[in-house]
VMD Tcl script that builds the backbone (N, CA, C; Angstrom):
set m [mol new atoms 327]
animate dup $m
set s [atomselect $m all]
$s set {name element resname resid chain x y z} {
  {N N UNK 1 A -43.418 42.950 -11.686}
  {CA C UNK 1 A -43.821 41.577 -11.933}
  {C C UNK 1 A -42.655 40.655 -11.590}
  {N N UNK 2 A -42.679 40.096 -10.394}
  {CA C UNK 2 A -41.591 39.220 -9.963}
  {C C UNK 2 A -41.659 37.856 -10.636}
  {N N UNK 3 A -42.765 37.560 -11.298}
  {CA C UNK 3 A -42.880 36.279 -12.006}
  {C C UNK 3 A -41.849 36.147 -13.118}
  {N N UNK 4 A -41.473 37.263 -13.741}
  {CA C UNK 4 A -40.459 37.211 -14.798}
  {C C UNK 4 A -39.123 36.726 -14.247}
  {N N UNK 5 A -38.705 37.249 -13.109}
  {CA C UNK 5 A -37.429 36.809 -12.538}
  {C C UNK 5 A -37.520 35.376 -12.029}
  {N N UNK 6 A -38.680 34.985 -11.522}
  {CA C UNK 6 A -38.871 33.598 -11.081}
  {C C UNK 6 A -38.789 32.655 -12.275}
  {N N UNK 7 A -39.500 32.982 -13.348}
  {CA C UNK 7 A -39.477 32.139 -14.549}
  {C C UNK 7 A -38.068 32.055 -15.121}
  {N N UNK 8 A -37.352 33.170 -15.115}
  {CA C UNK 8 A -35.980 33.176 -15.618}
  {C C UNK 8 A -35.088 32.267 -14.778}
  {N N UNK 9 A -35.262 32.305 -13.464}
  {CA C UNK 9 A -34.477 31.436 -12.580}
  {C C UNK 9 A -34.804 29.964 -12.821}
  {N N UNK 10 A -36.072 29.649 -13.017}
  {CA C UNK 10 A -36.475 28.269 -13.294}
  {C C UNK 10 A -35.824 27.782 -14.584}
  {N N UNK 11 A -35.863 28.602 -15.619}
  {CA C UNK 11 A -35.250 28.236 -16.902}
  {C C UNK 11 A -33.745 28.033 -16.732}
  {N N UNK 12 A -33.083 28.929 -16.030}
  {CA C UNK 12 A -31.634 28.810 -15.821}
  {C C UNK 12 A -31.286 27.536 -15.058}
  {N N UNK 13 A -32.034 27.243 -14.012}
  {CA C UNK 13 A -31.777 26.035 -13.218}
  {C C UNK 13 A -31.981 24.788 -14.068}
  {N N UNK 14 A -33.070 24.752 -14.823}
  {CA C UNK 14 A -33.362 23.572 -15.650}
  {C C UNK 14 A -32.315 23.385 -16.742}
  {N N UNK 15 A -31.914 24.472 -17.391}
  {CA C UNK 15 A -30.899 24.383 -18.446}
  {C C UNK 15 A -29.575 23.889 -17.873}
  {N N UNK 16 A -29.224 24.387 -16.711}
  {CA C UNK 16 A -27.976 23.963 -16.061}
  {C C UNK 16 A -28.028 22.483 -15.685}
  {N N UNK 17 A -29.130 22.053 -15.099}
  {CA C UNK 17 A -29.264 20.664 -14.660}
  {C C UNK 17 A -29.414 19.682 -15.818}
  {N N UNK 18 A -29.798 20.174 -16.991}
  {CA C UNK 18 A -29.970 19.302 -18.164}
  {C C UNK 18 A -28.625 18.898 -18.768}
  {N N UNK 19 A -27.553 19.605 -18.426}
  {CA C UNK 19 A -26.197 19.289 -18.908}
  {C C UNK 19 A -26.158 19.094 -20.421}
  {N N UNK 20 A -26.754 20.047 -21.150}
  {CA C UNK 20 A -26.699 20.016 -22.612}
  {C C UNK 20 A -27.836 19.265 -23.276}
  {N N UNK 21 A -28.601 18.484 -22.530}
  {CA C UNK 21 A -29.745 17.769 -23.102}
  {C C UNK 21 A -30.906 18.750 -23.298}
  {N N UNK 22 A -31.844 18.345 -24.104}
  {CA C UNK 22 A -33.034 19.147 -24.360}
  {C C UNK 22 A -34.044 18.892 -23.242}
  {N N UNK 23 A -34.605 19.941 -22.675}
  {CA C UNK 23 A -35.632 19.804 -21.636}
  {C C UNK 23 A -36.985 19.679 -22.343}
  {N N UNK 24 A -37.688 18.632 -21.993}
  {CA C UNK 24 A -38.978 18.355 -22.642}
  {C C UNK 24 A -40.159 18.817 -21.791}
  {N N UNK 25 A -40.039 18.693 -20.467}
  {CA C UNK 25 A -41.145 19.034 -19.577}
  {C C UNK 25 A -40.597 19.492 -18.238}
  {N N UNK 26 A -41.252 20.509 -17.673}
  {CA C UNK 26 A -40.904 21.014 -16.352}
  {C C UNK 26 A -42.193 21.063 -15.539}
  {N N UNK 27 A -42.155 20.516 -14.329}
  {CA C UNK 27 A -43.310 20.571 -13.440}
  {C C UNK 27 A -42.945 21.443 -12.244}
  {N N UNK 28 A -43.743 22.483 -12.029}
  {CA C UNK 28 A -43.543 23.395 -10.909}
  {C C UNK 28 A -44.656 23.214 -9.891}
  {N N UNK 29 A -44.314 23.327 -8.632}
  {CA C UNK 29 A -45.308 23.403 -7.564}
  {C C UNK 29 A -45.364 24.854 -7.127}
  {N N UNK 30 A -46.552 25.433 -7.184}
  {CA C UNK 30 A -46.742 26.813 -6.750}
  {C C UNK 30 A -47.812 26.812 -5.672}
  {N N UNK 31 A -47.451 27.256 -4.494}
  {CA C UNK 31 A -48.390 27.320 -3.385}
  {C C UNK 31 A -49.421 28.410 -3.595}
  {N N UNK 32 A -50.638 28.114 -3.214}
  {CA C UNK 32 A -51.746 29.051 -3.337}
  {C C UNK 32 A -51.478 30.349 -2.561}
  {N N UNK 33 A -50.674 30.264 -1.525}
  {CA C UNK 33 A -50.387 31.423 -0.682}
  {C C UNK 33 A -49.049 32.087 -1.017}
  {N N UNK 34 A -48.415 31.691 -2.096}
  {CA C UNK 34 A -47.066 32.164 -2.424}
  {C C UNK 34 A -47.028 33.541 -3.077}
  {N N UNK 35 A -48.168 34.102 -3.427}
  {CA C UNK 35 A -48.236 35.400 -4.116}
  {C C UNK 35 A -47.602 35.345 -5.504}
  {N N UNK 36 A -47.580 34.147 -6.096}
  {CA C UNK 36 A -47.079 33.966 -7.453}
  {C C UNK 36 A -48.265 33.569 -8.328}
  {N N UNK 37 A -48.427 34.277 -9.439}
  {CA C UNK 37 A -49.553 34.010 -10.334}
  {C C UNK 37 A -49.149 32.958 -11.371}
  {N N UNK 38 A -49.772 31.766 -11.316}
  {CA C UNK 38 A -49.398 30.698 -12.244}
  {C C UNK 38 A -49.465 31.091 -13.719}
  {N N UNK 39 A -50.477 31.836 -14.131}
  {CA C UNK 39 A -50.584 32.199 -15.547}
  {C C UNK 39 A -49.480 33.164 -15.967}
  {N N UNK 40 A -49.063 34.036 -15.062}
  {CA C UNK 40 A -47.948 34.936 -15.366}
  {C C UNK 40 A -46.647 34.141 -15.498}
  {N N UNK 41 A -46.463 33.145 -14.642}
  {CA C UNK 41 A -45.287 32.271 -14.742}
  {C C UNK 41 A -45.303 31.541 -16.084}
  {N N UNK 42 A -46.463 31.044 -16.469}
  {CA C UNK 42 A -46.580 30.309 -17.740}
  {C C UNK 42 A -46.173 31.201 -18.913}
  {N N UNK 43 A -46.669 32.423 -18.938}
  {CA C UNK 43 A -46.329 33.355 -20.016}
  {C C UNK 43 A -44.832 33.671 -20.011}
  {N N UNK 44 A -44.310 34.013 -18.851}
  {CA C UNK 44 A -42.898 34.386 -18.739}
  {C C UNK 44 A -41.961 33.223 -19.028}
  {N N UNK 45 A -42.382 32.019 -18.686}
  {CA C UNK 45 A -41.562 30.828 -18.917}
  {C C UNK 45 A -41.228 30.689 -20.396}
  {N N UNK 46 A -42.221 30.825 -21.252}
  {CA C UNK 46 A -41.991 30.693 -22.699}
  {C C UNK 46 A -41.053 31.781 -23.210}
  {N N UNK 47 A -41.195 32.984 -22.701}
  {CA C UNK 47 A -40.326 34.093 -23.114}
  {C C UNK 47 A -38.893 33.831 -22.661}
  {N N UNK 48 A -38.716 33.424 -21.426}
  {CA C UNK 48 A -37.372 33.182 -20.868}
  {C C UNK 48 A -36.691 31.960 -21.483}
  {N N UNK 49 A -37.479 30.987 -21.915}
  {CA C UNK 49 A -36.916 29.744 -22.445}
  {C C UNK 49 A -36.386 29.890 -23.871}
  {N N UNK 50 A -36.765 30.954 -24.558}
  {CA C UNK 50 A -36.351 31.137 -25.953}
  {C C UNK 50 A -34.829 31.077 -26.075}
  {N N UNK 51 A -34.378 30.306 -27.057}
  {CA C UNK 51 A -32.949 30.133 -27.362}
  {C C UNK 51 A -32.160 29.464 -26.240}
  {N N UNK 52 A -32.834 28.628 -25.445}
  {CA C UNK 52 A -32.149 27.846 -24.406}
  {C C UNK 52 A -32.506 26.373 -24.603}
  {N N UNK 53 A -31.902 25.518 -23.806}
  {CA C UNK 53 A -32.226 24.080 -23.852}
  {C C UNK 53 A -33.648 23.812 -23.386}
  {N N UNK 54 A -34.294 24.812 -22.820}
  {CA C UNK 54 A -35.652 24.658 -22.293}
  {C C UNK 54 A -36.702 25.107 -23.308}
  {N N UNK 55 A -36.277 25.733 -24.404}
  {CA C UNK 55 A -37.240 26.218 -25.401}
  {C C UNK 55 A -38.114 25.073 -25.916}
  {N N UNK 56 A -39.410 25.306 -25.932}
  {CA C UNK 56 A -40.357 24.301 -26.405}
  {C C UNK 56 A -40.815 23.323 -25.342}
  {N N UNK 57 A -40.246 23.399 -24.156}
  {CA C UNK 57 A -40.635 22.488 -23.080}
  {C C UNK 57 A -42.058 22.793 -22.619}
  {N N UNK 58 A -42.753 21.760 -22.222}
  {CA C UNK 58 A -44.087 21.901 -21.651}
  {C C UNK 58 A -43.939 22.257 -20.179}
  {N N UNK 59 A -44.673 23.262 -19.744}
  {CA C UNK 59 A -44.656 23.658 -18.342}
  {C C UNK 59 A -45.950 23.191 -17.687}
  {N N UNK 60 A -45.792 22.344 -16.685}
  {CA C UNK 60 A -46.945 21.898 -15.904}
  {C C UNK 60 A -46.866 22.597 -14.550}
  {N N UNK 61 A -47.985 23.142 -14.129}
  {CA C UNK 61 A -48.037 23.834 -12.843}
  {C C UNK 61 A -49.033 23.120 -11.948}
  {N N UNK 62 A -48.557 22.725 -10.774}
  {CA C UNK 62 A -49.403 22.095 -9.763}
  {C C UNK 62 A -49.588 23.133 -8.652}
  {N N UNK 63 A -50.837 23.543 -8.441}
  {CA C UNK 63 A -51.119 24.522 -7.393}
  {C C UNK 63 A -51.367 23.764 -6.089}
  {N N UNK 64 A -50.582 24.103 -5.085}
  {CA C UNK 64 A -50.679 23.449 -3.775}
  {C C UNK 64 A -51.586 24.303 -2.885}
  {N N UNK 65 A -52.675 23.730 -2.390}
  {CA C UNK 65 A -53.597 24.506 -1.559}
  {C C UNK 65 A -52.973 24.926 -0.234}
  {N N UNK 66 A -53.505 26.013 0.314}
  {CA C UNK 66 A -53.048 26.492 1.605}
  {C C UNK 66 A -53.620 25.646 2.731}
  {N N UNK 67 A -52.793 25.370 3.706}
  {CA C UNK 67 A -53.219 24.583 4.856}
  {C C UNK 67 A -52.533 25.130 6.094}
  {N N UNK 68 A -53.283 25.178 7.192}
  {CA C UNK 68 A -52.738 25.682 8.453}
  {C C UNK 68 A -53.097 24.723 9.580}
  {N N UNK 69 A -52.302 24.807 10.656}
  {CA C UNK 69 A -52.563 24.012 11.862}
  {C C UNK 69 A -52.843 24.986 12.988}
  {N N UNK 70 A -53.904 24.717 13.707}
  {CA C UNK 70 A -54.255 25.552 14.853}
  {C C UNK 70 A -53.321 25.210 16.007}
  {N N UNK 71 A -52.651 26.212 16.526}
  {CA C UNK 71 A -51.721 25.997 17.629}
  {C C UNK 71 A -52.437 25.879 18.978}
  {N N UNK 72 A -53.736 26.135 18.973}
  {CA C UNK 72 A -54.516 26.020 20.195}
  {C C UNK 72 A -55.092 24.621 20.365}
  {N N UNK 73 A -55.762 24.129 19.308}
  {CA C UNK 73 A -56.420 22.821 19.429}
  {C C UNK 73 A -55.777 21.720 18.584}
  {N N UNK 74 A -54.858 22.082 17.680}
  {CA C UNK 74 A -54.174 21.092 16.860}
  {C C UNK 74 A -54.886 20.716 15.576}
  {N N UNK 75 A -56.043 21.301 15.302}
  {CA C UNK 75 A -56.791 20.984 14.081}
  {C C UNK 75 A -56.057 21.496 12.848}
  {N N UNK 76 A -56.295 20.846 11.724}
  {CA C UNK 76 A -55.758 21.273 10.440}
  {C C UNK 76 A -56.904 21.835 9.621}
  {N N UNK 77 A -56.665 22.974 8.974}
  {CA C UNK 77 A -57.727 23.584 8.185}
  {C C UNK 77 A -57.184 24.158 6.894}
  {N N UNK 78 A -58.055 24.190 5.883}
  {CA C UNK 78 A -57.715 24.778 4.590}
  {C C UNK 78 A -57.823 26.293 4.716}
  {N N UNK 79 A -56.858 27.005 4.130}
  {CA C UNK 79 A -56.880 28.466 4.124}
  {C C UNK 79 A -56.550 28.958 2.714}
  {N N UNK 80 A -57.210 30.038 2.302}
  {CA C UNK 80 A -56.885 30.606 0.993}
  {C C UNK 80 A -56.242 31.987 1.116}
  {N N UNK 81 A -55.998 32.393 2.358}
  {CA C UNK 81 A -55.233 33.598 2.677}
  {C C UNK 81 A -54.294 33.228 3.821}
  {N N UNK 82 A -53.215 33.970 4.012}
  {CA C UNK 82 A -52.231 33.558 5.026}
  {C C UNK 82 A -52.631 33.854 6.476}
  {N N UNK 83 A -53.912 33.901 6.746}
  {CA C UNK 83 A -54.422 34.077 8.105}
  {C C UNK 83 A -55.821 33.478 8.140}
  {N N UNK 84 A -56.391 33.371 9.278}
  {CA C UNK 84 A -57.731 32.820 9.376}
  {C C UNK 84 A -58.096 32.519 10.810}
  {N N UNK 85 A -59.176 31.791 10.944}
  {CA C UNK 85 A -59.651 31.432 12.269}
  {C C UNK 85 A -60.102 29.979 12.245}
  {N N UNK 86 A -59.683 29.262 13.248}
  {CA C UNK 86 A -60.044 27.853 13.397}
  {C C UNK 86 A -61.496 27.750 13.870}
  {N N UNK 87 A -62.079 26.581 13.694}
  {CA C UNK 87 A -63.439 26.321 14.184}
  {C C UNK 87 A -63.519 26.474 15.698}
  {N N UNK 88 A -62.401 26.308 16.396}
  {CA C UNK 88 A -62.388 26.469 17.859}
  {C C UNK 88 A -62.410 27.932 18.276}
  {N N UNK 89 A -62.270 28.832 17.291}
  {CA C UNK 89 A -62.287 30.266 17.580}
  {C C UNK 89 A -60.911 30.904 17.629}
  {N N UNK 90 A -59.871 30.127 17.630}
  {CA C UNK 90 A -58.512 30.648 17.719}
  {C C UNK 90 A -58.019 31.163 16.363}
  {N N UNK 91 A -57.290 32.249 16.401}
  {CA C UNK 91 A -56.625 32.770 15.211}
  {C C UNK 91 A -55.135 32.480 15.244}
  {N N UNK 92 A -54.705 31.650 16.187}
  {CA C UNK 92 A -53.303 31.299 16.361}
  {C C UNK 92 A -52.969 30.113 15.443}
  {N N UNK 93 A -52.691 30.432 14.168}
  {CA C UNK 93 A -52.472 29.400 13.160}
  {C C UNK 93 A -51.035 29.398 12.671}
  {N N UNK 94 A -50.571 28.213 12.321}
  {CA C UNK 94 A -49.251 28.041 11.716}
  {C C UNK 94 A -49.470 27.502 10.310}
  {N N UNK 95 A -48.958 28.213 9.305}
  {CA C UNK 95 A -49.091 27.744 7.924}
  {C C UNK 95 A -48.196 26.531 7.717}
  {N N UNK 96 A -48.757 25.480 7.147}
  {CA C UNK 96 A -47.976 24.260 6.922}
  {C C UNK 96 A -47.843 23.921 5.445}
  {N N UNK 97 A -48.650 24.548 4.592}
  {CA C UNK 97 A -48.592 24.251 3.169}
  {C C UNK 97 A -49.185 25.423 2.391}
  {N N UNK 98 A -48.721 25.577 1.169}
  {CA C UNK 98 A -49.293 26.584 0.295}
  {C C UNK 98 A -48.383 27.765 0.025}
  {N N UNK 99 A -47.209 27.795 0.629}
  {CA C UNK 99 A -46.281 28.902 0.401}
  {C C UNK 99 A -45.121 28.511 -0.511}
  {N N UNK 100 A -45.047 27.257 -0.896}
  {CA C UNK 100 A -43.888 26.782 -1.633}
  {C C UNK 100 A -43.901 27.190 -3.106}
  {N N UNK 101 A -42.713 27.224 -3.647}
  {CA C UNK 101 A -42.483 27.414 -5.072}
  {C C UNK 101 A -41.253 26.578 -5.376}
  {N N UNK 102 A -41.461 25.469 -6.071}
  {CA C UNK 102 A -40.307 24.603 -6.332}
  {C C UNK 102 A -40.474 23.842 -7.631}
  {N N UNK 103 A -39.331 23.469 -8.180}
  {CA C UNK 103 A -39.323 22.608 -9.362}
  {C C UNK 103 A -39.489 21.189 -8.855}
  {N N UNK 104 A -40.592 20.572 -9.191}
  {CA C UNK 104 A -40.869 19.211 -8.725}
  {C C UNK 104 A -40.170 18.184 -9.606}
  {N N UNK 105 A -40.182 18.443 -10.915}
  {CA C UNK 105 A -39.683 17.436 -11.845}
  {C C UNK 105 A -39.270 18.092 -13.147}
  {N N UNK 106 A -38.296 17.463 -13.811}
  {CA C UNK 106 A -37.847 17.927 -15.119}
  {C C UNK 106 A -37.587 16.697 -15.976}
  {N N UNK 107 A -38.079 16.723 -17.182}
  {CA C UNK 107 A -37.878 15.599 -18.116}
  {C C UNK 107 A -36.999 16.071 -19.266}
  {N N UNK 108 A -35.949 15.324 -19.545}
  {CA C UNK 108 A -35.035 15.672 -20.639}
  {C C UNK 108 A -35.017 14.546 -21.673}
  {N N UNK 109 A -34.585 14.930 -22.886}
  {CA C UNK 109 A -34.444 13.934 -23.962}
  {C C UNK 109 A -33.054 13.982 -24.529}
}
mol reanalyze $m
mol bondsrecalc $m
mol representation Tube
mol addrep $m
């Protein structure tokens, strides 16, 4: 379960960036194609945050949908797997969104 190490890294980064302040809210962007399970991150986040400046913080997760651009015709299409086929028939796609995992925002008090 790589979500545990991801959640631990998020907690460590937030605690470090808070410079001793209490973290009240953390917003994560998780791409639909990132192979990261949002509910597993949510569970692990609370476990990892215990006894840190992040303990008790609200975790908001924004799931970013997958999107690809057809390299043949230039069309943009929604994808829910890291491959697919454009309406033009081409399978030559470039993923442009949905693979990210990042801390979008952190609120401290």
